[in-house]
N, C-alpha and C positions, 0 to 999 in steps of 0.2 A: 503493499499500500504505499502511495506516495504521501510524504509528509511536507509540512511547511519548511522543514530544514533542508529537504531535497531541493525545494524550489529556490531557497535562499542561496544554496551553493550554485545552482544553475544560473541564477541572475547576478551573483556577486553582491548580494545585499544581505542585511541582517534578517533574522527570523522575525524580529519586531516589525520591520519594514514590510515584509511579506504580509504579516497578520493584519497590519494597518490598511494595506492596499486591498486585501481580500474583504475587509469589512468597511471599505470606503471611508476611511477617516480622513479628515481634512489637512493633516500635517504631513501628507505625502503628495508630491506632485502629480498631476494628472497623467503626464507622460509616463512616469515610473509605475503608477498603478496599472495603466493599460498594459505595459510591457509584462508586469509580473502576472496579471490576470491571463494574458495569452499564453505565457509559458506554463502557467498552472493547468490551463485547459489542454494544452498539447501534451502534458506529462500525465493526464488524466487524474488530476487531484479532485477529490471530494471532500468537503469538510465533515469531520466526525460530529454528529449531533450530540453525543454524550460529552465529548469534550467541549463543544461549544456551550452546553447547558452548564457545565462546571464553571467555565469562565464568566459567562454572562449572567448566571443565575436564572436563566430562562430556558424553557423547552422549546420555544417557538412552535407551541402546539396548543390549539384552542379546542375546548370540549364543546360538544352539541348535545344537549339534553332534549330529545324530541320523543314524546310519548303520545302516539296517535291512538286514541281510544276508539276510533271508528273501526270496525272489524274489516281486516283485509284491505285497508286503504293505504297504510304506510306512506312512503315517500312519493306515492302517485297522487297524493293530495295536492291538487293544482296550486292552491294559494301558498301553502307552506313549502311545497317543493320549489317553487319560484323564488321564494325568499331565501331558502337555503343554498339554492344555486348561486344566486347573487352574492350571498355572504361568502361562500366558498371561493369564488372568483376574486373577490376583494381581498380576503385574507391571504390567499396564496400569492397575490401580487405583491403583498407586503412581507413575504417570507416565511409565513406561517402554514402549518398543516392543521387538519381537523381530525378530531377523534370522537366517535359517539360514545356518550356516557352509558353504561350498562342500565337498561331499564327493565330487565326480565325479574319481576318481583316474585315470581314463583319458584325461582331456583334456590335451592337450599344453600345457605351460607353465603348468599350474595352480599356485595358491599353496598352500602348506602350511596346515593348520588354524590354526597360530599366525600365519603371515603374513596369512591372510585375516581373521583376528580383528582383527589391528592395522589392516589396510587399512580395515575397516569402522569401526574406532575404537570397538568395543564396550567397555562398562564392565565386563562379566563375561560368563561363558559358563556354560550348562548343558550338560553332557555326559551323553548317554543312549544306550543301545542301540548301543554300539560295541564294538569289539575293544580293550579297555584295554591289551593288550599291544602294540598298534601304536605304533611309535615316534613317530608324529606326534601321537598322542593323549597320549603321555607327555610330549612336548615342550610341548604346550599346557597340560596339567595342572600341570606344574612350572614354568610361566613366572610373570611378575609380574601376569598378569591374574587377577583373582578368578575362581574357578571353583566349581561345585558338581557332584558326580557322582551318578548314580542307580544303585543297586544295585552299586556297586563303591566301595571305600575306598583311596585313597592315604593314607599315614601322616599326612601334615601337610596335608591339603586337606579342605575341607568335603564331607560326603557325606550323603545321605539314602537310607536302606536299608529295603526291606521285610523283615520278619523271616521269611526263607525257612526258617531252622533251626527255629523254633517252628511255623511253618505245617505242614511236613512231619511234624514229631513229633506235632502235634495229629491230623493226618489218620491216621497210622499208629496211635496209640493208640485212636482212635475205631474203626477197622477191626478192631483186635485185640479191643476190648471186645465188638464184634459177633460174636466167636468165630472169626474167620479166622486161620489159621496159614500157609497156603500163599499168600504174597503176592508179586506181581511188580511190577516198576517199569520202564516204558519211559520213560527220562529224556531231557532234551534235549541239545543239542550239549555234548559233553565239554569244549570250549575255553571254555565259559562259567563265570564265577565263580559265578553263581547256581546252575548245575547242580552244581558241586563242593560248594556249602554244603548243597544238598538231599541229595545222595547221602551226605555225611558225616552229616547228621542222621538220615537213614533208617537208616543202619547203626548209629549210636550208640543210637537209640531202640529198635531191634530187640534190640540187646544188653542194654539195660536191662529189656526185657520178657522176656528169655530166649527171644526168637524166632530161630529159625534161618532165614536167608535163603539159598537155594540160588543158586549162582553163575549158573545158567542162567536164573534169574528176573530178573537185572539185565541190561537190554538197551539199548544206546545207540541213541536215536532223534534226533528233531529236533523243535524247537518249531514249533508251527503247521504241521505237515505231515501232512495227512490220508492221502495214499497210503502214506507211511512208517509211520504208525501202524497202518493196516490190515495192512501186510506183517508188522510185529512182533507184532501180535496173532495172526495166523495162525500164526507160530512158536511162540507160547505155547500156543494152542489144540491144536496138533499133538502136543504133548508127552503122553506116556503118563500122567504125573503132573502135570496141568496145575493152575495156580493157581485159587484160588476167588476172588481179587480181583486186579484189575490197576489199578496207579497209571499215569496218564499225565502227560506233561510239562506240559500246559495243557488248559484245557477244549476249545479248538479241536481239539486232537489226538483228543480222545475221539470226535469224529464218525467218524474212520476206524476206530477200535476197534469202535464201535457198528455200523457198516456191516458189518464182517467177522463180527461176533458174530450179527447178525440174518440175514446170508446163509447161515449154518449152521443157521438155524431155532432158534437158541438165544434165550432170554429174559434180560432184565436186569431184576431182579437174581437171579431164581429160579435161573437156571442158572450165571450168573457175575456178580460185582459189579465195579463200576468206580468210580474217583474221578479227578477232575480237578484243576486248580489254576488260580486267578486270580480266580474269582467274577465272570466276565464276563457280559454280557447273554444270551449263548448257553446259559450253564448253567441259567438259569430257564426257558428255552424247550424244552430237550431233554426228551424223554419216555422214561423217568421223569426227574424233576427230579434233576440232578446233585449228588452229594456232592463238595464242593470247598472251597478256602480262598478267601474273599473279600478280596482285597488293597485296602487303603485308598488308592486311586489319587488321590482328590481331596486327601487329607491330605498325601501324598507330594509332589505338585506345589505345593501351598500352602506346605509348610514349606521346600521347596527354594527357592521364590521369595523368601520372607521372610528366610531366612538369607542368600542371596546379596546381596540388596539391602542388608542390614545389613552385610555385609562390604564392599560397595562404598562405602556412605556413611559408615561408621565403622570404617575399617580397623584403627585402633589399639585399638579397644575390643571389636570384634566377636569372639565366641567360634568358633573353628574346631573343630567337632566332628563326630562320626558320629552322626547321629539315626537311631534304629530305629523303624519304625512297624509295629505289629502287625497281623495280618489277623484274620479271624473265620472259624471253622469253620461251614460251611453243610452240615448233615447230609443234606439231600436225601432222595431215595429210590432211590438206585442201588447201595446196599449192603444186602444181605440179612443178617439175624441168623441166625446158625448155632448150633444147640444144642451145648453141650459138657458 
């Protein structure tokens, strides 16, 4: 294995100069840096991660805690998959790798999230798509390991949040402007903080518009669950005074609703209007094109990565804040304009 001493002998410089050049330190001239890097490349030199960790007291490894409670969804979950992809691209560009934190709670003798993070020696952790009321999650979030959370904010921890409040408000105002007054909402799991934010915004916006929301129009559903969405849609369509527009928890769930609506020989949006949420790829492929909120997943992942690395590398000067990223209304063609 080629060492820095081998490179120093080949270049006629000290080991210290080689080290500074490979780590891009400012007290070595640019021409010297380039020459040393070229020689190192030609000799097949690769830095030893363990040695680098000992020297810098960093592993250049970031943990990802991702616990998808939706059966068989995993990293195919459009929203979080896109965030994680953007996060991965950004941290790798900064010289970091990622490691998934063990979440198999049924395995005997497993480590807790915090224990696994320490075992892996990660410099920081991204926490996404978890039950934030889980005591193990709280333990990790409140530890001395730098963390960033997605779509959930601990008071004194870094968080990046999609603006779910504004998103639902924008959707409801648009549907209202199209003349709809009988509006239902099949929302996601009630244990989710995102769900609570969206329901609160839905009710608040309805109040501001002077819009009455019937209790029977608010139905608990599940995220990314097609059969459940179909079942709850049937409940709404069986009502004597059925809604003219149905909100779904996400774009994926609208498929269940559309299946039930079409099975009854009804047309979207002529007979009933629907809206989704997320702006996933499926929203543009559904016919008619879905009215939805496109969340900026690329920006969420990028901002989460940049702020976490800043917290890792500049712990005394980094700003620990809650960053809110707005989505964009995609009007689509799934909402009919009703004359008033």
